[in-house]
MARGUPA-936305 format. One line per field, with one value per residue (C-alpha): residue number from 1; residue in three letters; x, y, z. Coordinates in steps of 0.001 Angstrom, whole numbers, plus 500000, padded with zeros to 6 digits. Layout:
! residues N
nr (NUM ...);
rest (ALA ...);
xx (X ...);
yy (Y ...);
zz (Z ...);
END
This chain:
! residues 702
nr (1 2 3 4 5 6 7 8 9 10 11 12 13 14 15 16 17 18 19 20 21 22 23 24 25 26 27 28 29 30 31 32 33 34 35 36 37 38 39 40 41 42 43 44 45 46 47 48 49 50 51 52 53 54 55 56 57 58 59 60 61 62 63 64 65 66 67 68 69 70 71 72 73 74 75 76 77 78 79 80 81 82 83 84 85 86 87 88 89 90 91 92 93 94 95 96 97 98 99 100 101 102 103 104 105 106 107 108 109 110 111 112 113 114 115 116 117 118 119 120 121 122 123 124 125 126 127 128 129 130 131 132 133 134 135 136 137 138 139 140 141 142 143 144 145 146 147 148 149 150 151 152 153 154 155 156 157 158 159 160 161 162 163 164 165 166 167 168 169 170 171 172 173 174 175 176 177 178 179 180 181 182 183 184 185 186 187 188 189 190 191 192 193 194 195 196 197 198 199 200 201 202 203 204 205 206 207 208 209 210 211 212 213 214 215 216 217 218 219 220 221 222 223 224 225 226 227 228 229 230 231 232 233 234 235 236 237 238 239 240 241 242 243 244 245 246 247 248 249 250 251 252 253 254 255 256 257 258 259 260 261 262 263 264 265 266 267 268 269 270 271 272 273 274 275 276 277 278 279 280 281 282 283 284 285 286 287 288 289 290 291 292 293 294 295 296 297 298 299 300 301 302 303 304 305 306 307 308 309 310 311 312 313 314 315 316 317 318 319 320 321 322 323 324 325 326 327 328 329 330 331 332 333 334 335 336 337 338 339 340 341 342 343 344 345 346 347 348 349 350 351 352 353 354 355 356 357 358 359 360 361 362 363 364 365 366 367 368 369 370 371 372 373 374 375 376 377 378 379 380 381 382 383 384 385 386 387 388 389 390 391 392 393 394 395 396 397 398 399 400 401 402 403 404 405 406 407 408 409 410 411 412 413 414 415 416 417 418 419 420 421 422 423 424 425 426 427 428 429 430 431 432 433 434 435 436 437 438 439 440 441 442 443 444 445 446 447 448 449 450 451 452 453 454 455 456 457 458 459 460 461 462 463 464 465 466 467 468 469 470 471 472 473 474 475 476 477 478 479 480 481 482 483 484 485 486 487 488 489 490 491 492 493 494 495 496 497 498 499 500 501 502 503 504 505 506 507 508 509 510 511 512 513 514 515 516 517 518 519 520 521 522 523 524 525 526 527 528 529 530 531 532 533 534 535 536 537 538 539 540 541 542 543 544 545 546 547 548 549 550 551 552 553 554 555 556 557 558 559 560 561 562 563 564 565 566 567 568 569 570 571 572 573 574 575 576 577 578 579 580 581 582 583 584 585 586 587 588 589 590 591 592 593 594 595 596 597 598 599 600 601 602 603 604 605 606 607 608 609 610 611 612 613 614 615 616 617 618 619 620 621 622 623 624 625 626 627 628 629 630 631 632 633 634 635 636 637 638 639 640 641 642 643 644 645 646 647 648 649 650 651 652 653 654 655 656 657 658 659 660 661 662 663 664 665 666 667 668 669 670 671 672 673 674 675 676 677 678 679 680 681 682 683 684 685 686 687 688 689 690 691 692 693 694 695 696 697 698 699 700 701 702);
rest (MET LYS ARG VAL LEU ILE THR SER ILE MET ALA VAL THR ALA CYS THR ALA PRO ALA LEU ALA ASN GLU PHE ASP GLY ASN ILE GLU LEU GLY GLY ASN TYR THR GLU ILE HIS GLY ASN LYS THR LYS PHE TYR GLU TYR ARG ASP LEU GLY THR GLY ILE THR GLY ASN ILE LEU LEU ASP TYR TYR GLY LYS ASP TYR PHE PHE TYR LEU GLU GLY LYS ASN PHE GLY TYR ASN SER ASP SER ASN LYS THR ARG ASN ASP GLN SER PHE LEU VAL LYS ALA GLY LYS GLN ASP GLU PHE LYS TYR SER LEU PHE TYR ASP GLU THR PRO HIS ASN LEU THR PHE GLY ALA LYS SER ILE TYR THR GLY VAL GLY SER THR THR LEU THR ALA PRO VAL THR SER GLY ALA THR TYR ALA ALA ALA TYR GLY LEU ILE ALA GLY SER SER PRO PHE ASP TYR ALA ILE ASN ARG LYS ASN TYR GLY GLY GLU MET GLU PHE SER PHE GLN SER PRO PHE PHE PHE ASN ALA ARG VAL GLU ARG ASN GLU THR LYS GLY LEU LEU PRO ILE GLY THR TYR VAL THR GLN GLN LYS GLU LEU PRO ALA PRO ILE ASP TYR VAL THR ASP ASN ALA TYR LEU THR THR GLY TYR ARG SER LYS ASN LEU ILE VAL THR PHE ASP GLY THR ILE SER ASN PHE THR ASN SER ASN LYS THR PHE THR HIS SER TYR SER ASN PRO SER THR THR ILE VAL TYR LEU ALA PRO ASP SER MET TYR TYR LYS VAL GLY GLY ASN VAL MET TYR ARG MET PRO PHE TRP ASP THR THR PHE THR ALA ARG ALA SER TYR SER GLU SER SER ASN ASP ILE ALA LEU THR GLU SER LEU ASN ASN PHE GLY GLY ASN PHE GLY GLY LYS LEU THR TYR THR THR ALA SER ALA ALA VAL THR THR ASN PRO ILE LYS PRO MET ASP VAL LYS LEU TYR LEU ASN LEU LEU SER LYS LYS ASN LEU SER PRO THR GLY ILE TYR GLY GLY ALA ALA ALA THR ALA THR THR ALA THR GLU LYS PHE ASP TYR ASN LYS VAL ASN GLY GLY LEU ASP LEU SER TYR LYS LEU PRO ALA LYS THR LYS LEU SER ALA GLY TYR GLU TYR LEU GLN VAL ASN ARG ALA MET ASN PHE GLY ILE PHE GLY ALA THR TYR ASN SER ALA ARG THR ASP ALA PRO HIS THR LYS ASP HIS ILE LEU TYR ALA GLN VAL LYS ASN SER LEU PHE ASP TRP MET SER ALA LYS LEU ARG TYR GLN TYR LEU ASN ARG THR SER ASP PHE ARG GLY ASP LEU PHE ALA SER ALA THR ASP SER SER VAL ILE ARG GLN TRP TRP ARG PRO VAL ASP THR ALA ASP LYS ASN GLN HIS ASN ILE LYS MET GLY LEU ASP PHE ASP PRO LEU ASP ASN LEU SER PHE SER THR GLU TYR SER TYR LYS ILE ASN ASP TYR THR LYS SER ILE LEU GLY THR GLN LYS ASP THR ARG HIS GLU LEU TYR VAL ASP ALA SER TYR THR ALA GLY ILE VAL LYS LEU ASN PRO PHE PHE ASP LEU GLU LEU VAL ASP ASN ASN SER LYS HIS ARG TYR PHE VAL ALA SER ALA ASP ALA ASN PRO PHE GLY ALA THR VAL ALA ASN THR ALA TYR ASN TRP THR SER ASP ARG LYS ASP VAL ASN TYR ALA PHE GLY LEU ASN THR ASP ILE THR LEU ILE LYS ASP LYS LEU THR LEU SER GLY ASP TYR ARG TYR ASP LYS THR LYS GLY SER GLU ASP PHE SER ALA ASN ALA GLY ALA VAL THR THR ALA PRO LEU LEU VAL SER ASN ASN ASP VAL ASP SER TYR THR LYS HIS SER PHE ALA ALA LYS LEU LYS TYR ASN LEU THR LYS SER LEU ASN ILE GLY LEU GLY TYR LEU TYR GLU ASN LEU ARG TYR SER ASP ASP HIS TYR ALA ASN TYR ASP TYR MET ILE ALA LYS THR ALA GLY VAL MET PHE THR GLY ALA TYR ALA ASN PRO ASN TYR GLU ALA HIS VAL GLY TYR MET THR VAL ALA TYR LYS PHE);
xx (565857 562894 564712 567698 564805 563401 566717 567012 563934 564979 567823 566256 563775 566673 568477 565287 564511 565882 563512 560572 560507 558539 555062 554329 550718 550740 549007 550567 547603 548308 545614 544801 542406 540805 539528 537154 536595 534413 534872 537323 539601 542064 539099 538972 542726 543132 544663 545086 547071 544188 544342 544397 547492 548102 548561 549571 549775 551545 551686 554041 554254 555984 555932 558487 559797 562857 562568 559671 559209 556824 556553 553664 553781 550645 549363 552771 552388 552562 549876 549579 547682 550902 553374 554984 554689 552090 552465 550121 552493 553998 556419 557346 559369 559854 562110 563802 564063 561635 562833 566039 565941 563656 564075 562069 562109 559346 559036 555705 554375 551288 550121 548228 546507 544698 544550 545529 545368 546000 546894 548716 549672 553227 556499 558254 555924 558100 560567 561291 560940 557562 557304 554257 554334 552818 553925 551799 548786 546460 546866 546298 542810 543677 546168 543211 543402 547127 545813 544316 547081 549344 550845 548675 550397 549416 549019 550285 552890 553970 555529 557831 558563 561178 563559 564015 563949 565973 565333 566966 566771 569091 566676 567000 564635 566974 565637 567399 565797 566043 564268 565566 562964 562963 560249 560641 557830 557747 555240 553143 550936 548303 549059 547617 549149 548061 550163 547410 545253 544793 546615 546671 550282 552157 554280 557525 557617 560675 560540 562810 562679 564793 564119 565309 564078 565948 564311 565640 565001 563897 561169 560190 556675 555754 558601 558807 561267 562045 563863 563415 564551 563439 565786 564143 565266 563607 564923 563509 565302 562819 562445 560897 559845 559066 556746 556218 553275 553806 556748 559188 558908 558739 557738 558739 556757 557893 557673 558494 562094 564494 564023 565072 563057 563831 562441 563429 561534 560818 558174 557742 555187 555327 552936 552861 551897 548905 545146 546366 547518 549455 551379 552388 554498 555904 557754 559409 560989 561045 562214 561431 563748 564399 565558 564593 566786 564250 565660 561861 563402 560128 559300 562584 563072 566265 568215 567140 564774 565162 562059 562301 559251 559584 556906 557484 555295 554868 552068 551295 548404 547731 544490 543781 541051 541015 537328 536850 533974 535003 537823 539953 542092 543289 545602 547337 548571 551001 551968 554271 554354 557145 558074 561449 561880 563356 561231 561784 562527 563934 562684 563108 565809 568028 567424 566627 562541 562070 558312 557698 556416 553230 554465 552201 552889 550504 550448 547661 546609 544393 543714 540846 539230 537637 535228 533559 531262 530492 526308 523952 522554 525919 525731 528266 528062 530765 531291 534366 535695 538175 539560 541194 542956 544662 547033 547446 550439 550457 553169 551360 553993 552424 549985 551577 552224 548984 548212 551664 551898 548513 545940 544217 540211 541016 544474 542516 539921 538818 536908 535044 533865 531519 530431 528150 527835 525562 526005 524124 524815 521756 521224 523744 521776 521099 523766 523068 524857 524288 526123 526230 528498 528617 531233 531253 533797 534636 537084 538277 537568 538961 536701 537646 540950 538826 536820 537046 533988 535763 536996 535743 537739 534918 533422 536175 534123 531364 533294 534348 536660 534852 538335 538097 534404 532234 530376 527891 528125 525904 526559 524430 525234 523195 524331 522496 523654 520419 521489 517815 519011 522171 521713 520352 522727 521780 523472 523104 524309 523289 524990 523340 525684 525037 527446 525722 528204 526920 528375 529206 527240 528989 530372 529046 525873 525131 526305 524053 524968 522936 525006 523355 524920 522572 524634 522724 524029 521339 522733 520083 521550 523792 523214 524871 523718 524950 523168 524393 523360 524807 523740 525097 523072 524733 523558 525886 524096 526025 526093 527885 528253 529399 531017 531965 534503 534122 532829 536805 536215 533084 533156 529066 529711 528757 525308 526336 529371 529989 527173 526546 524400 523988 523699 523437 524378 523146 525226 523515 525260 523144 525595 524168 525355 523575 524685 523902 527312 526433 528240 526282 527463 526480 528177 529420 533305 533626 531758 530819 529783 530391 528777 528740 526972 527257 525677 526988 525067 525932 524013 525706 523751 524282 521684 522583 519946 520135 518783 516045 517715 520646 521971 519801 522212 525177 526061 526939 523536 521800 519943 520173 523829 525018 528105 530169 527882 528260 526844 528655 527461 530203 529319 531650 531383 533389 532852 535273 535783 538078 539812 541427 541796 544378 544231 541199 540136 538380 536438 534975 533703 534001 531706 532044 529975 531267 528929 529908 528935 530223 529206 533004 533988 530727 531662 535543 537348 540980 540466 537136 535250 538483 539773 543004 545427 543529 544321 543871 544939 541800 543278 539753 537129 534746 535223 532716 533439 532156 534234 533796 536951 537061 539379 540452 542782 544513 545591 547530 547147 549451);
yy (390830 391964 394605 391606 389637 392423 393238 389781 389307 392590 390643 388002 389981 391569 388269 387071 390459 388768 385700 387647 389465 386990 386820 386606 387094 389336 392642 395400 397186 400194 402016 403600 403402 405109 403495 404348 401954 402819 400662 397530 398384 395317 392588 394331 394082 390913 388773 392093 395335 397625 400917 403926 403909 402675 399160 396996 393969 392415 389303 388333 385009 383538 380236 379553 376660 375776 378347 379993 382513 383631 386591 387441 390373 390837 393848 395757 399075 401610 402273 405670 405066 402717 404715 401710 399523 397291 393678 391313 391158 388560 388429 384783 384596 380825 380216 377327 375060 372740 369315 370571 373000 375238 377950 380184 383036 383878 386299 386835 388444 387755 389793 388195 391516 390662 394584 397790 400030 397440 398869 397471 398818 397201 398710 397241 395823 394523 393076 389992 391979 393494 395515 396790 400225 399046 397065 393931 392187 393499 397268 396095 397571 401124 400966 400625 403994 403701 402203 405015 406901 404022 403835 402100 398972 396070 392791 391864 389424 389937 386523 386787 384137 383807 381687 379560 376225 374626 371389 369582 366815 367462 365463 362467 360107 361222 364413 366446 369324 371572 374138 376422 379145 380797 382260 385143 386175 389174 390923 390762 388158 387547 384978 384304 383576 382468 383184 384272 385924 385838 388375 388734 389681 391096 388076 389028 387158 386446 383309 381825 378894 377611 375128 372526 370421 367831 365280 362873 360530 358470 358930 356505 355929 352540 353176 356255 356321 359196 359888 363159 364674 367829 369691 372582 374451 376778 379624 381741 384560 385245 381619 383123 386546 387383 389638 391293 389925 390705 393075 392099 388541 387846 385130 383398 382501 379855 380691 378111 376788 375927 372953 370495 369338 366536 363802 361360 359561 357731 356595 354134 354026 350588 350356 346800 344828 343342 344615 348065 347511 350192 349765 352628 352673 354998 354982 357493 358656 361913 363114 366296 367295 370704 371550 373965 375273 375130 378204 379623 379963 380296 376636 375646 374354 373984 371979 371555 369105 367762 366631 364543 362927 360142 359186 356154 355288 353036 353040 350941 350701 348643 349814 347307 346593 342787 343596 346575 347702 347026 349111 347831 349135 347980 350025 349524 352716 352092 354768 354638 357531 357423 360217 359836 362642 361819 360567 362858 365954 367320 369714 371282 373186 370140 368735 365127 365068 363457 364186 361940 363637 362362 360476 359348 357121 355513 353294 353279 350318 351792 349344 349036 347664 349972 348770 350378 348815 350704 349534 350036 353458 355260 354399 353676 351821 352513 350408 350117 348761 350470 349632 351408 350518 353169 351483 353973 354020 356933 357105 358474 357929 360828 358653 355343 352728 351681 353659 353102 351295 352320 355702 355418 355842 353522 352240 350384 351646 349799 351507 349399 351940 350508 352950 352474 355310 355185 357767 358431 360727 359263 362331 365068 367704 366198 363899 362716 360515 359852 357951 356261 355696 353629 353607 351777 352285 350150 350766 348986 350989 351259 353276 350211 352518 355271 352907 355262 356775 359365 361563 363215 360821 358316 360375 358718 355654 357059 360001 359235 361570 361797 360750 357294 356112 353511 355152 354353 357124 357334 359848 360294 362934 363347 365368 366442 368920 370045 372201 372348 375060 376462 379654 378229 375680 374676 372435 371276 368777 368025 366031 364644 363149 361463 360310 358076 357975 354262 353666 357344 357338 360604 362958 363614 361937 362571 364768 365893 367789 369304 370785 372539 373709 375454 377162 378168 380268 382423 384453 386457 388642 391188 389901 386941 385895 383842 383240 380549 379272 377378 376076 374654 372973 371570 369950 368331 366891 365848 364752 365905 365058 368028 366254 368126 365825 369021 372377 373877 372559 373889 376916 377146 377462 374613 373782 371207 369726 366234 365340 365039 365990 365596 368222 368275 370567 371507 373214 374120 376231 377529 378907 380214 382195 383477 386055 386953 387516 389722 390659 392938 394377 397966 398488 395923 395342 398412 399142 396594 396297 393526 393084 390522 390456 388250 387769 385370 384446 382666 381953 379466 378940 376593 376078 373937 372264 370883 367631 368086 369126 370310 373789 376656 379271 378034 380873 378014 376672 379092 378720 380268 381388 382984 381419 382471 384318 386858 388592 389977 391688 392047 394071 394516 396647 397339 399574 398414 401082 399827 402554 399903 396510 396636 399271 399911 401569 400570 402024 400284 399869 397542 397622 395118 395078 392714 392175 389573 388593 385733 385424 384147 388061 390078 392945 392375 395102 395485 394633 392168 394523 396281 392614 392607 390864 390541 392234 392143 394153 394707 391923 390723 393293 395618 393048 395072 397004 398981 399789 400948 401165 402930 402376 403003 401081 401581 397969 397397 393778 392588);
zz (920895 918985 916585 915941 915039 912765 911405 910342 908573 906577 905649 904479 902614 900798 900051 898316 896393 892561 893520 894475 890949 889897 890564 894558 896589 899240 901074 903146 905816 908086 910168 913632 915555 918880 922000 925045 927219 930410 934029 933869 931005 932132 931354 927694 927279 928893 925793 923647 923326 921251 922583 921020 918491 915240 913873 911028 909211 906545 903860 900993 899866 896992 895244 892544 890676 893071 895584 897925 900597 903446 905172 908008 910263 912605 915039 914624 915645 918282 921621 922699 926101 927049 924903 923649 920879 921055 922918 920324 917901 915733 912796 910975 908207 906266 903225 901304 898713 897728 898610 899827 902741 904801 907514 909679 911933 914669 917033 918902 922227 924203 926870 930186 932274 935166 936942 936272 939578 942009 945622 948520 952283 951559 949586 947660 944870 942148 944073 946341 949774 950654 953935 955845 957816 960340 963137 963768 962342 964468 963535 960049 960360 961535 958074 956184 954873 953746 950898 949519 949440 948135 944782 942211 940322 937372 937367 934305 933021 928967 927223 924388 922347 919650 918020 914550 913233 910074 908300 905954 903336 900417 897969 899672 902091 905248 906942 910195 911811 914606 916096 919367 921095 924110 926506 928527 931138 932899 935221 938915 939371 942798 945011 948295 951535 955113 957879 961125 958226 954744 952362 948810 947363 944101 943232 941137 937570 935979 933848 931252 929453 926944 924416 921790 919697 917390 914972 912286 910248 907030 904704 901460 900170 902680 905509 907549 910778 913198 915902 918434 921446 923165 926175 928270 930811 933223 935232 937678 938909 941757 943352 946832 947963 951792 953101 956710 958692 962542 963926 963446 961713 957969 956128 952620 949853 947462 943625 941002 941304 938542 936313 933531 930946 928386 926430 923856 921706 918395 915646 913084 910172 907898 904927 904554 900828 901885 902223 902621 905787 908113 911140 913416 916727 919162 921928 924589 928034 929295 932801 934565 937767 939759 942942 945924 948704 951964 953817 955474 959291 960342 960453 961098 957667 956362 953342 949704 948401 944721 942132 939651 937581 934430 932147 929875 927159 924211 921797 918274 916211 912632 910485 907691 904987 904517 902405 900717 902301 905453 907709 910874 913468 916791 918677 922203 924596 927356 930020 932965 935860 938388 941049 942105 944214 947926 950660 952949 954325 957239 960115 963184 964966 965203 961653 963189 962517 959073 957290 954538 951224 949037 946101 943464 941094 938238 934888 932819 930145 927180 924010 921774 918331 915800 912557 909837 907335 904331 903620 900728 900119 901498 904641 906633 910029 912627 915661 918630 922047 924362 927499 930069 933534 935777 938472 941157 944045 946498 949778 952473 954628 957376 958227 959330 957338 957166 954079 952486 948742 947195 946855 949647 947624 944512 943656 940468 938346 935263 931984 929626 926475 923788 921090 917859 915203 911724 908800 905750 902791 900361 899592 898099 899902 903017 905652 909109 911883 915143 917789 921320 923683 927061 929186 932765 935432 938408 941263 944068 946644 950094 952482 955338 955686 957654 960059 963107 964006 966557 963964 960504 958574 958957 956683 953929 954035 951837 949947 946702 944179 940436 939000 940732 941306 940035 937420 933963 931543 928634 925712 922613 919801 916609 913857 910284 907675 905351 901705 900381 897798 896236 898254 901863 904138 907573 910091 913766 916145 919485 922237 925822 928767 931923 934434 937148 940109 940825 944546 946031 949490 949839 946919 943250 942277 938755 935966 933323 930317 927075 924092 921339 918161 915166 912200 908897 906011 903226 900144 898623 895848 897605 900772 902981 906264 908792 912378 914940 918313 921277 924022 927231 929778 932985 935969 938954 942087 944895 948938 951665 955768 957928 960691 964271 966543 969437 969823 969161 965495 964958 962627 963440 967438 969853 968465 966351 968880 968560 965913 961885 959451 955800 953119 949510 946875 943241 940825 937498 934599 931724 929214 925694 923018 919466 916831 913036 910725 907543 904201 902083 898693 898383 895106 893324 893175 894975 898525 900519 904413 906898 910256 913272 916274 919248 922662 925226 928496 931278 934417 937115 940419 943492 946145 949271 951325 954907 956598 959378 962353 961244 962291 960144 961344 959361 956880 953502 953659 951458 948052 944551 944825 941827 940579 937531 935775 933218 930195 927252 924237 921356 917455 914573 911920 908634 905646 902847 899868 896644 895284 892836 891704 894472 896751 899631 902332 905211 908276 911051 914655 917292 920747 923664 926865 929840 933169 935628 938861 941073 944448 945284 944771 945852 947934 947241 949211 950021 953637 954370 956897 957780 959690 961047 959296 956144 953055 949687 946745 944302 941748 941083 941271 939687 936120 934349 931425 927975 925211 922210 919357 915881 913440 909781 907445 904591 902634 899009 897600 895149);
END
């Protein structure tokens, strides 16, 4: 398909050659780079293809009286490390005649590399049948040495997206737009499964999604009416795959089923002839459905399960200017989600037992009022109120009739949001703003449904999920833009947010966040400097209870059987980054040097503590856990020399260094302590790397 698209682009370019005889802008850049990486290459290549090879970029832009043409190509080239063309390249061509028609063709690739050189004792990697070379889970530990001799494979997927778009108006107020595209995703992804013991397996990915978008309508100065429709068809060539886990048994792992999605909607915008009033409205309906065959013989399931979800939305807004210094906006948004999937599936050898699926429905009512008023001294005051009500319903048929009809923790929540903002720009060289927002959320928590004191469900009387828990939120934002000199500018923004969960006896108690950003720009002769600093602090406090109804259910042993104790968690995340961007003119109009340095630091920790009398040997009750911490240095420099006004050459260097740690992946091994039946593949091992990239470019500008 890529070859066909590039040929089409060349054909379009040839057809437009006469038009391009007029003036147009553009540039062509060709170059080569050499890459050397120590450590985990995958993290460096995660979303890019920057290996040793050649690469190029092209841009052509023509805008004539009657006709326009635009061509852009990015990152096309060849990677000698993989012996393939680059898989992060993109092409776009657009052309048309103003007020009559437009068309475009596009193609782009996006890689997602997770692990190079993963290993597994299973054979058949990449297929839908994985087979272990041992006869039972108990002998997996003995087979540990087989990993060293197994063939390595890569956890990586590649996405290709291509298609075209056309729009026709023919100098009339009516228009029609059509867009079609195909997305292909192929590769291997790690997936976790549990049969007797945990296993990490390579899942074969082969997805195709075909999308079509249609829009038509009418446009005039005071009225715009549009109707739109979307159809999306998703197909998966590998809906399941199997793996052996104990001789001679195998189990089935289900992947994404085929699905169909469609959406229809409409918009209207009307400018009324008074008070500069505009009315806008939109309504839409969408439906998503799929069907999957349940063929897992291990659990004696059979038959098909078909799912269906629908979303219905409606919204309206009015903006008006009743008096010159005042702007008013009034809005209302409605949403309803319905789960129309079957109420049950059948299991058992005789296919007579029924287990009801959990079906979650909800609807939202959201509305508000925004006001702004221009005060003297170039001061603008804004204020507003927003209301949000969410009504939830969930069918918990597996727990009996008591829990049918509504989500058990909180069927309804109501949010009241108030805000006020003031902005002043009295001086041309300075502007400042201050905003405060308050949110109050209330819920009709139903902890009484879990009143039994004989098992662990009693905890549900006090534990509340963060999405429905009662809370008060305070959010303050301050910003300042300061330009004291023509060659010096400074801007900063600070945000403080605190969520206080007022009725959560168990669960999250408080969540506090600080964010600060500082940016400056300074020019002194031949030097331009742009330093910056970014800081984020997050502190999350929660309380929990450990409950054991019997010694058999207690992972810590019989010491705390038939008892309970409270424990707390204090999660802290500190994220900050700083850097400097520079441009230096060494020889006017001839030689320039640019450099960029960035330092990123993330430090996560989590402290656990238990109340007096709790068991002290519990392995989870520890302090200063290392959670998702990393340090990254990035440096880039480029020297550009202009041979002529249109031709230049460049020499560049890129350096990156990543150090990552997380207790979740500490001592990650192919098998945990060589435990029987437990097997990992190295998907998340050793993420650290150091990369050096040198490159040279030659660019010609039209």
